[in-house]
C-alpha positions as CSV (number, residue, x, y, z in Angstrom):
1,M,25.1,12.5,163.4
2,T,26.4,9.2,163.7
3,G,25.1,6.1,162.5
4,Q,22.6,4.8,165.4
5,E,21.1,8.1,165.5
6,I,20.4,7.8,161.6
7,K,18.8,3.9,162.6
8,E,16.9,5.1,165.5
9,L,15.6,8.2,162.8
10,C,14.7,5.5,160.2
11,V,13.2,3.2,162.8
12,K,10.9,6.3,164.2
13,K,10.0,7.2,160.9
14,Q,9.5,3.8,159.2
15,I,12.1,4.5,156.3
16,T,13.1,1.5,154.1
17,F,14.7,3.2,151.9
18,I,17.6,5.9,152.3
19,P,18.2,6.8,148.5
20,H,22.4,8.2,147.3
21,H,21.9,9.0,144.1
22,D,19.7,8.7,140.3
23,C,20.6,6.8,137.5
24,A,21.6,9.2,135.0
25,I,19.8,7.6,132.3
26,C,16.4,5.9,133.5
27,G,16.6,8.7,136.9
28,E,15.7,5.7,139.3
29,Y,17.6,5.9,142.8
30,T,20.4,3.7,143.5
31,G,20.7,3.5,147.9
32,W,20.5,1.3,151.3
33,Y,18.0,-1.0,151.7
34,L,16.9,-1.2,155.0
35,F,15.1,-4.8,156.1
36,G,15.3,-7.6,158.9
37,S,12.9,-7.7,161.1
38,W,10.8,-4.7,162.1
39,P,12.4,-2.5,163.0
40,P,15.5,-2.7,160.3
41,Y,18.3,-3.8,161.9
42,E,20.5,-4.4,158.5
43,V,21.5,-2.8,155.8
44,A,22.3,-3.1,152.2
45,Y,23.5,-0.1,149.2
46,S,22.0,-1.3,146.3
47,S,23.8,0.2,142.7
48,S,21.4,-1.4,140.9
49,C,19.0,1.1,138.8
50,G,16.1,0.1,136.3
51,C,18.2,0.5,133.8
52,G,21.2,-1.8,135.8
53,F,22.2,-5.2,134.5
54,R,22.3,-6.8,137.7
55,D,20.4,-6.7,140.8
56,H,23.2,-6.1,143.2
57,A,23.0,-5.3,147.4
58,E,26.8,-5.3,149.7
59,P,26.0,-5.4,153.6
60,D,27.1,-1.9,155.2
61,T,26.5,-0.4,157.8
62,W,24.8,2.4,159.7
63,D,28.3,4.7,160.0
64,S,28.3,4.2,156.4
65,I,25.4,5.5,155.9
66,A,25.9,8.6,158.1
67,E,29.5,9.4,156.5
68,W,27.7,9.6,153.6
69,V,23.7,11.4,154.5
70,C,26.4,14.1,156.7
71,N,28.9,16.6,155.9
72,S,32.1,17.1,158.1
73,N,30.4,18.3,160.7
74,G,28.7,15.6,161.5
75,E,25.4,17.6,159.8
76,L,22.4,16.6,157.5
77,R,23.6,17.7,154.1
78,D,20.5,19.8,152.2
79,Q,19.1,16.7,150.6
80,Y,18.7,14.8,153.5
81,K,17.5,17.3,156.1
82,W,13.7,15.5,155.6
83,L,15.5,12.4,157.4
84,N,15.1,15.3,160.6
85,D,11.7,16.4,160.2
86,N,9.1,16.2,162.3
């Protein structure tokens, strides 16, 4: 699955956040925020959680999201199958 395909799924499902991992201390997820005029055209990765001392988001790309949520064959990893559910 490509970054463009993930973007299209997010627009279709009106997804505004894609989780990366949960904090071992507070349990809050870090991940990608999708923003801009709807549909979202920009993404930023935030490594901050509820117990973090900073709110830090870095611009990122749809291809970067695809690299994380897909395995080496380009298929969605099990924990991201919800992206492709109808």
